[in-house]
PDB file as gemmi writes it, atoms N, CA and C in Angstrom:
CRYST1    1.000    1.000    1.000  90.00  90.00  90.00 P 1                      
ATOM      1  N   MET A   1     155.462  96.134 -36.008  1.00  0.00           N  
ATOM      2  CA  MET A   1     154.882  97.487 -35.958  1.00  0.00           C  
ATOM      3  C   MET A   1     153.559  97.488 -34.845  1.00  0.00           C  
ATOM      4  N   ALA A   2     153.798  98.339 -33.777  1.00  0.00           N  
ATOM      5  CA  ALA A   2     152.761  98.603 -32.686  1.00  0.00           C  
ATOM      6  C   ALA A   2     151.899  99.272 -33.309  1.00  0.00           C  
ATOM      7  N   ASN A   3     150.113  98.790 -33.167  1.00  0.00           N  
ATOM      8  CA  ASN A   3     149.615  99.986 -33.323  1.00  0.00           C  
ATOM      9  C   ASN A   3     148.581 100.232 -32.445  1.00  0.00           C  
ATOM     10  N   ASP A   4     148.323 101.488 -32.121  1.00  0.00           N  
ATOM     11  CA  ASP A   4     147.278 102.012 -31.082  1.00  0.00           C  
ATOM     12  C   ASP A   4     145.741 101.525 -31.745  1.00  0.00           C  
ATOM     13  N   TRP A   5     145.258 100.296 -31.428  1.00  0.00           N  
ATOM     14  CA  TRP A   5     144.240  99.856 -31.993  1.00  0.00           C  
ATOM     15  C   TRP A   5     142.511 100.810 -31.451  1.00  0.00           C  
ATOM     16  N   LYS A   6     142.987 101.222 -30.371  1.00  0.00           N  
ATOM     17  CA  LYS A   6     141.744 102.270 -30.018  1.00  0.00           C  
ATOM     18  C   LYS A   6     141.559 103.607 -30.732  1.00  0.00           C  
ATOM     19  N   GLN A   7     143.112 103.966 -31.007  1.00  0.00           N  
ATOM     20  CA  GLN A   7     143.020 104.731 -31.997  1.00  0.00           C  
ATOM     21  C   GLN A   7     142.219 104.949 -33.099  1.00  0.00           C  
ATOM     22  N   LEU A   8     142.853 103.704 -33.564  1.00  0.00           N  
ATOM     23  CA  LEU A   8     142.499 103.463 -35.350  1.00  0.00           C  
ATOM     24  C   LEU A   8     141.275 102.978 -35.278  1.00  0.00           C  
ATOM     25  N   GLN A   9     140.376 102.770 -34.291  1.00  0.00           N  
ATOM     26  CA  GLN A   9     138.955 102.381 -34.196  1.00  0.00           C  
ATOM     27  C   GLN A   9     137.970 103.793 -34.209  1.00  0.00           C  
ATOM     28  N   LEU A  10     138.627 104.409 -33.529  1.00  0.00           N  
ATOM     29  CA  LEU A  10     138.095 105.717 -33.333  1.00  0.00           C  
ATOM     30  C   LEU A  10     138.003 106.530 -35.128  1.00  0.00           C  
ATOM     31  N   GLN A  11     139.235 106.513 -35.505  1.00  0.00           N  
ATOM     32  CA  GLN A  11     139.134 107.139 -36.966  1.00  0.00           C  
ATOM     33  C   GLN A  11     138.550 106.255 -37.679  1.00  0.00           C  
ATOM     34  N   PHE A  12     138.438 105.044 -37.681  1.00  0.00           N  
ATOM     35  CA  PHE A  12     137.680 104.211 -38.569  1.00  0.00           C  
ATOM     36  C   PHE A  12     136.278 104.577 -38.464  1.00  0.00           C  
ATOM     37  N   LEU A  13     135.711 104.879 -37.189  1.00  0.00           N  
ATOM     38  CA  LEU A  13     134.365 105.146 -37.073  1.00  0.00           C  
ATOM     39  C   LEU A  13     133.927 106.713 -37.443  1.00  0.00           C  
ATOM     40  N   ALA A  14     134.948 107.302 -37.425  1.00  0.00           N  
ATOM     41  CA  ALA A  14     134.598 108.688 -37.761  1.00  0.00           C  
ATOM     42  C   ALA A  14     134.378 108.565 -39.623  1.00  0.00           C  
ATOM     43  N   ASP A  15     135.753 108.346 -40.032  1.00  0.00           N  
ATOM     44  CA  ASP A  15     135.535 108.068 -41.744  1.00  0.00           C  
ATOM     45  C   ASP A  15     134.601 107.299 -42.144  1.00  0.00           C  
ATOM     46  N   ASN A  16     133.936 106.122 -41.399  1.00  0.00           N  
ATOM     47  CA  ASN A  16     133.178 105.394 -42.077  1.00  0.00           C  
ATOM     48  C   ASN A  16     132.026 106.153 -41.852  1.00  0.00           C  
ATOM     49  N   ASP A  17     131.685 106.922 -40.816  1.00  0.00           N  
ATOM     50  CA  ASP A  17     130.433 107.725 -40.806  1.00  0.00           C  
ATOM     51  C   ASP A  17     129.962 108.834 -41.660  1.00  0.00           C  
ATOM     52  N   LYS A  18     131.562 109.342 -42.048  1.00  0.00           N  
ATOM     53  CA  LYS A  18     131.290 110.399 -43.228  1.00  0.00           C  
ATOM     54  C   LYS A  18     131.227 109.894 -44.577  1.00  0.00           C  
ATOM     55  N   THR A  19     131.920 108.907 -44.839  1.00  0.00           N  
ATOM     56  CA  THR A  19     131.793 108.454 -46.168  1.00  0.00           C  
ATOM     57  C   THR A  19     131.309 106.908 -46.329  1.00  0.00           C  
ATOM     58  N   SER A  20     131.280 106.144 -45.627  1.00  0.00           N  
ATOM     59  CA  SER A  20     130.629 104.980 -45.529  1.00  0.00           C  
ATOM     60  C   SER A  20     131.356 104.043 -46.063  1.00  0.00           C  
ATOM     61  N   ILE A  21     133.077 104.049 -45.616  1.00  0.00           N  
ATOM     62  CA  ILE A  21     134.154 103.208 -46.363  1.00  0.00           C  
ATOM     63  C   ILE A  21     134.108 101.723 -45.470  1.00  0.00           C  
ATOM     64  N   THR A  22     134.231 100.834 -46.198  1.00  0.00           N  
ATOM     65  CA  THR A  22     134.474  99.689 -45.817  1.00  0.00           C  
ATOM     66  C   THR A  22     135.757  99.601 -44.850  1.00  0.00           C  
ATOM     67  N   ALA A  23     136.038  98.770 -44.040  1.00  0.00           N  
ATOM     68  CA  ALA A  23     137.232  98.439 -43.130  1.00  0.00           C  
ATOM     69  C   ALA A  23     138.112  98.049 -44.127  1.00  0.00           C  
ATOM     70  N   ARG A  24     137.729  97.171 -44.940  1.00  0.00           N  
ATOM     71  CA  ARG A  24     138.935  96.572 -45.863  1.00  0.00           C  
ATOM     72  C   ARG A  24     139.639  97.838 -46.713  1.00  0.00           C  
ATOM     73  N   GLU A  25     139.021  98.403 -47.027  1.00  0.00           N  
ATOM     74  CA  GLU A  25     139.171  99.755 -47.979  1.00  0.00           C  
ATOM     75  C   GLU A  25     139.842 100.876 -47.237  1.00  0.00           C  
ATOM     76  N   TRP A  26     139.785 100.985 -45.607  1.00  0.00           N  
ATOM     77  CA  TRP A  26     139.879 101.866 -44.797  1.00  0.00           C  
ATOM     78  C   TRP A  26     141.340 101.374 -44.684  1.00  0.00           C  
ATOM     79  N   CYS A  27     141.250  99.875 -44.501  1.00  0.00           N  
ATOM     80  CA  CYS A  27     142.901  99.441 -44.009  1.00  0.00           C  
ATOM     81  C   CYS A  27     144.058  99.266 -45.250  1.00  0.00           C  
ATOM     82  N   HIS A  28     143.250  99.246 -46.453  1.00  0.00           N  
ATOM     83  CA  HIS A  28     144.244  99.065 -47.725  1.00  0.00           C  
ATOM     84  C   HIS A  28     144.833 100.572 -47.648  1.00  0.00           C  
ATOM     85  N   GLN A  29     143.651 101.683 -47.439  1.00  0.00           N  
ATOM     86  CA  GLN A  29     144.453 102.557 -47.774  1.00  0.00           C  
ATOM     87  C   GLN A  29     145.334 103.551 -46.585  1.00  0.00           C  
ATOM     88  N   ARG A  30     145.534 102.851 -45.486  1.00  0.00           N  
ATOM     89  CA  ARG A  30     146.736 103.246 -44.481  1.00  0.00           C  
ATOM     90  C   ARG A  30     147.474 102.116 -44.489  1.00  0.00           C  
ATOM     91  N   GLY A  31     147.589 101.278 -45.413  1.00  0.00           N  
ATOM     92  CA  GLY A  31     148.496 100.412 -45.269  1.00  0.00           C  
ATOM     93  C   GLY A  31     148.485  99.151 -44.033  1.00  0.00           C  
ATOM     94  N   LEU A  32     147.116  98.863 -43.589  1.00  0.00           N  
ATOM     95  CA  LEU A  32     147.250  97.981 -42.249  1.00  0.00           C  
ATOM     96  C   LEU A  32     146.598  96.411 -43.117  1.00  0.00           C  
ATOM     97  N   ASN A  33     147.127  95.710 -42.216  1.00  0.00           N  
ATOM     98  CA  ASN A  33     146.724  94.641 -42.851  1.00  0.00           C  
ATOM     99  C   ASN A  33     145.333  94.149 -42.340  1.00  0.00           C  
ATOM    100  N   TYR A  34     144.576  94.195 -43.273  1.00  0.00           N  
ATOM    101  CA  TYR A  34     143.039  93.904 -42.733  1.00  0.00           C  
ATOM    102  C   TYR A  34     142.585  92.533 -41.727  1.00  0.00           C  
ATOM    103  N   GLN A  35     143.524  91.738 -42.079  1.00  0.00           N  
ATOM    104  CA  GLN A  35     142.897  90.448 -41.109  1.00  0.00           C  
ATOM    105  C   GLN A  35     143.535  90.726 -39.967  1.00  0.00           C  
ATOM    106  N   SER A  36     144.842  91.216 -39.578  1.00  0.00           N  
ATOM    107  CA  SER A  36     145.046  91.667 -38.127  1.00  0.00           C  
ATOM    108  C   SER A  36     143.852  92.935 -37.774  1.00  0.00           C  
ATOM    109  N   ALA A  37     144.030  93.592 -38.628  1.00  0.00           N  
ATOM    110  CA  ALA A  37     143.231  95.018 -37.838  1.00  0.00           C  
ATOM    111  C   ALA A  37     141.617  94.441 -37.692  1.00  0.00           C  
ATOM    112  N   ARG A  38     140.807  93.506 -38.489  1.00  0.00           N  
ATOM    113  CA  ARG A  38     139.284  93.216 -38.393  1.00  0.00           C  
ATOM    114  C   ARG A  38     139.420  92.547 -36.832  1.00  0.00           C  
ATOM    115  N   ARG A  39     140.126  92.304 -36.466  1.00  0.00           N  
ATOM    116  CA  ARG A  39     140.367  91.805 -34.594  1.00  0.00           C  
ATOM    117  C   ARG A  39     139.882  92.986 -33.867  1.00  0.00           C  
ATOM    118  N   TYR A  40     140.483  94.162 -34.448  1.00  0.00           N  
ATOM    119  CA  TYR A  40     140.548  95.612 -33.098  1.00  0.00           C  
ATOM    120  C   TYR A  40     139.376  96.585 -34.156  1.00  0.00           C  
ATOM    121  N   ILE A  41     139.002  96.393 -34.946  1.00  0.00           N  
ATOM    122  CA  ILE A  41     138.156  97.561 -35.595  1.00  0.00           C  
ATOM    123  C   ILE A  41     137.000  96.862 -35.856  1.00  0.00           C  
ATOM    124  N   LYS A  42     136.000  97.069 -35.308  1.00  0.00           N  
ATOM    125  CA  LYS A  42     134.825  96.203 -35.421  1.00  0.00           C  
ATOM    126  C   LYS A  42     133.564  97.475 -36.079  1.00  0.00           C  
ATOM    127  N   MET A  43     133.549  96.613 -37.590  1.00  0.00           N  
ATOM    128  CA  MET A  43     132.460  97.527 -38.119  1.00  0.00           C  
ATOM    129  C   MET A  43     130.791  97.640 -37.707  1.00  0.00           C  
ATOM    130  N   ARG A  44     130.456  96.535 -36.493  1.00  0.00           N  
ATOM    131  CA  ARG A  44     129.262  96.621 -36.125  1.00  0.00           C  
ATOM    132  C   ARG A  44     128.978  97.590 -35.037  1.00  0.00           C  
ATOM    133  N   ASN A  45     130.263  98.433 -34.485  1.00  0.00           N  
ATOM    134  CA  ASN A  45     129.891  99.471 -33.617  1.00  0.00           C  
ATOM    135  C   ASN A  45     129.478 100.733 -34.557  1.00  0.00           C  
ATOM    136  N   ALA A  46     129.615 100.749 -35.696  1.00  0.00           N  
ATOM    137  CA  ALA A  46     129.307 101.935 -36.607  1.00  0.00           C  
ATOM    138  C   ALA A  46     128.032 101.557 -37.041  1.00  0.00           C  
ATOM    139  N   GLN A  47     127.894  99.901 -37.045  1.00  0.00           N  
ATOM    140  CA  GLN A  47     126.604  99.696 -37.878  1.00  0.00           C  
ATOM    141  C   GLN A  47     125.485 100.128 -36.592  1.00  0.00           C  
ATOM    142  N   SER A  48     125.724  99.830 -35.813  1.00  0.00           N  
ATOM    143  CA  SER A  48     124.796  99.803 -34.577  1.00  0.00           C  
ATOM    144  C   SER A  48     124.342 101.176 -34.298  1.00  0.00           C  
ATOM    145  N   GLU A  49     125.346 102.449 -34.415  1.00  0.00           N  
ATOM    146  CA  GLU A  49     124.959 103.452 -34.581  1.00  0.00           C  
ATOM    147  C   GLU A  49     124.217 104.029 -35.346  1.00  0.00           C  
ATOM    148  N   THR A  50     124.388 103.632 -36.681  1.00  0.00           N  
ATOM    149  CA  THR A  50     123.951 104.142 -37.953  1.00  0.00           C  
ATOM    150  C   THR A  50     122.427 103.519 -37.820  1.00  0.00           C  
ATOM    151  N   ALA A  51     122.195 102.161 -37.330  1.00  0.00           N  
ATOM    152  CA  ALA A  51     120.766 101.555 -37.170  1.00  0.00           C  
ATOM    153  C   ALA A  51     120.144 102.094 -35.763  1.00  0.00           C  
ATOM    154  N   GLN A  52     120.467 102.438 -34.925  1.00  0.00           N  
ATOM    155  CA  GLN A  52     119.786 103.479 -33.832  1.00  0.00           C  
ATOM    156  C   GLN A  52     119.469 104.745 -34.558  1.00  0.00           C  
ATOM    157  N   SER A  53     120.275 105.473 -35.428  1.00  0.00           N  
ATOM    158  CA  SER A  53     119.707 106.729 -36.134  1.00  0.00           C  
ATOM    159  C   SER A  53     118.744 106.208 -36.671  1.00  0.00           C  
ATOM    160  N   LYS A  54     118.700 105.500 -37.600  1.00  0.00           N  
ATOM    161  CA  LYS A  54     117.550 105.046 -38.851  1.00  0.00           C  
ATOM    162  C   LYS A  54     116.252 104.540 -37.627  1.00  0.00           C  
ATOM    163  N   THR A  55     116.602 103.790 -36.683  1.00  0.00           N  
ATOM    164  CA  THR A  55     115.216 103.446 -36.029  1.00  0.00           C  
ATOM    165  C   THR A  55     114.319 104.708 -35.431  1.00  0.00           C  
ATOM    166  N   VAL A  56     115.523 105.791 -35.137  1.00  0.00           N  
ATOM    167  CA  VAL A  56     114.743 107.059 -34.234  1.00  0.00           C  
ATOM    168  C   VAL A  56     114.023 107.884 -35.639  1.00  0.00           C  
ATOM    169  N   ARG A  57     114.545 107.585 -36.368  1.00  0.00           N  
ATOM    170  CA  ARG A  57     113.924 108.270 -38.028  1.00  0.00           C  
ATOM    171  C   ARG A  57     112.754 107.453 -38.196  1.00  0.00           C  
ATOM    172  N   LYS A  58     112.915 106.338 -38.270  1.00  0.00           N  
ATOM    173  CA  LYS A  58     111.429 105.444 -38.571  1.00  0.00           C  
ATOM    174  C   LYS A  58     110.196 105.990 -37.662  1.00  0.00           C  
ATOM    175  N   VAL A  59     110.872 106.241 -36.716  1.00  0.00           N  
ATOM    176  CA  VAL A  59     109.649 105.994 -35.498  1.00  0.00           C  
ATOM    177  C   VAL A  59     109.398 107.757 -35.602  1.00  0.00           C  
ATOM    178  N   GLU A  60     109.887 108.508 -35.864  1.00  0.00           N  
ATOM    179  CA  GLU A  60     109.727 109.747 -36.248  1.00  0.00           C  
ATOM    180  C   GLU A  60     108.812 110.099 -37.267  1.00  0.00           C  
ATOM    181  N   ASN A  61     108.717 109.336 -38.002  1.00  0.00           N  
ATOM    182  CA  ASN A  61     108.180 109.209 -39.529  1.00  0.00           C  
ATOM    183  C   ASN A  61     106.654 108.443 -39.133  1.00  0.00           C  
ATOM    184  N   ILE A  62     106.711 107.680 -38.750  1.00  0.00           N  
ATOM    185  CA  ILE A  62     105.260 106.684 -37.949  1.00  0.00           C  
ATOM    186  C   ILE A  62     104.511 107.706 -37.423  1.00  0.00           C  
ATOM    187  N   LYS A  63     105.014 108.527 -36.141  1.00  0.00           N  
ATOM    188  CA  LYS A  63     104.537 109.156 -35.488  1.00  0.00           C  
ATOM    189  C   LYS A  63     103.728 110.526 -36.295  1.00  0.00           C  
ATOM    190  N   GLY A  64     104.505 110.950 -37.197  1.00  0.00           N  
ATOM    191  CA  GLY A  64     104.265 111.878 -38.335  1.00  0.00           C  
ATOM    192  C   GLY A  64     102.946 111.435 -39.470  1.00  0.00           C  
ATOM    193  N   GLU A  65     102.891 110.215 -39.571  1.00  0.00           N  
ATOM    194  CA  GLU A  65     102.171 109.830 -40.468  1.00  0.00           C  
ATOM    195  C   GLU A  65     100.760 109.432 -39.457  1.00  0.00           C  
ATOM    196  N   ASN A  66     101.026 109.165 -38.098  1.00  0.00           N  
ATOM    197  CA  ASN A  66      99.773 108.714 -37.462  1.00  0.00           C  
ATOM    198  C   ASN A  66      99.087 110.154 -37.068  1.00  0.00           C  
ATOM    199  N   GLU A  67      99.649 111.190 -36.839  1.00  0.00           N  
ATOM    200  CA  GLU A  67      99.227 112.711 -36.755  1.00  0.00           C  
ATOM    201  C   GLU A  67      98.525 113.220 -38.001  1.00  0.00           C  
ATOM    202  N   SER A  68      98.755 113.195 -39.172  1.00  0.00           N  
ATOM    203  CA  SER A  68      98.395 113.190 -40.463  1.00  0.00           C  
ATOM    204  C   SER A  68      97.097 112.393 -40.517  1.00  0.00           C  
ATOM    205  N   VAL A  69      97.065 111.127 -40.050  1.00  0.00           N  
ATOM    206  CA  VAL A  69      95.634 110.315 -40.303  1.00  0.00           C  
ATOM    207  C   VAL A  69      94.687 110.919 -39.473  1.00  0.00           C  
ATOM    208  N   LYS A  70      94.964 111.291 -38.194  1.00  0.00           N  
ATOM    209  CA  LYS A  70      94.283 111.906 -37.273  1.00  0.00           C  
ATOM    210  C   LYS A  70      93.510 113.269 -37.820  1.00  0.00           C  
ATOM    211  N   LYS A  71      94.112 114.064 -38.412  1.00  0.00           N  
ATOM    212  CA  LYS A  71      93.848 115.216 -38.699  1.00  0.00           C  
ATOM    213  C   LYS A  71      92.599 114.950 -40.032  1.00  0.00           C  
ATOM    214  N   THR A  72      93.303 114.158 -41.047  1.00  0.00           N  
ATOM    215  CA  THR A  72      91.996 114.180 -42.184  1.00  0.00           C  
ATOM    216  C   THR A  72      90.790 113.058 -41.508  1.00  0.00           C  
ATOM    217  N   ASP A  73      90.853 112.696 -40.373  1.00  0.00           N  
ATOM    218  CA  ASP A  73      89.662 111.835 -40.087  1.00  0.00           C  
ATOM    219  C   ASP A  73      88.844 112.734 -39.052  1.00  0.00           C  
ATOM    220  N   SER A  74      89.361 114.120 -38.645  1.00  0.00           N  
ATOM    221  CA  SER A  74      88.538 114.775 -37.999  1.00  0.00           C  
ATOM    222  C   SER A  74      88.160 115.930 -38.889  1.00  0.00           C  
ATOM    223  N   LEU A  75      88.291 115.955 -40.461  1.00  0.00           N  
ATOM    224  CA  LEU A  75      87.656 116.708 -41.066  1.00  0.00           C  
ATOM    225  C   LEU A  75      86.527 116.165 -41.693  1.00  0.00           C  
TER     226      LEU A  75                                                      
END                                                                             
């Protein structure tokens, strides 16, 4: 069976983003062999996108905390 792995990668990333489903569970639901699919479907792409958004949120929180500390110091 020939698979379009690029399309499957995009579908997995979309499903993972919505539901945080693992690659193993996702492959099982679609009848794909996980051992074959893991060569093409990479979790790290989804993880790096998630990590980047978490980093942005952390930086925003730190900035917000610094501003609130400055406001209380000036009072």
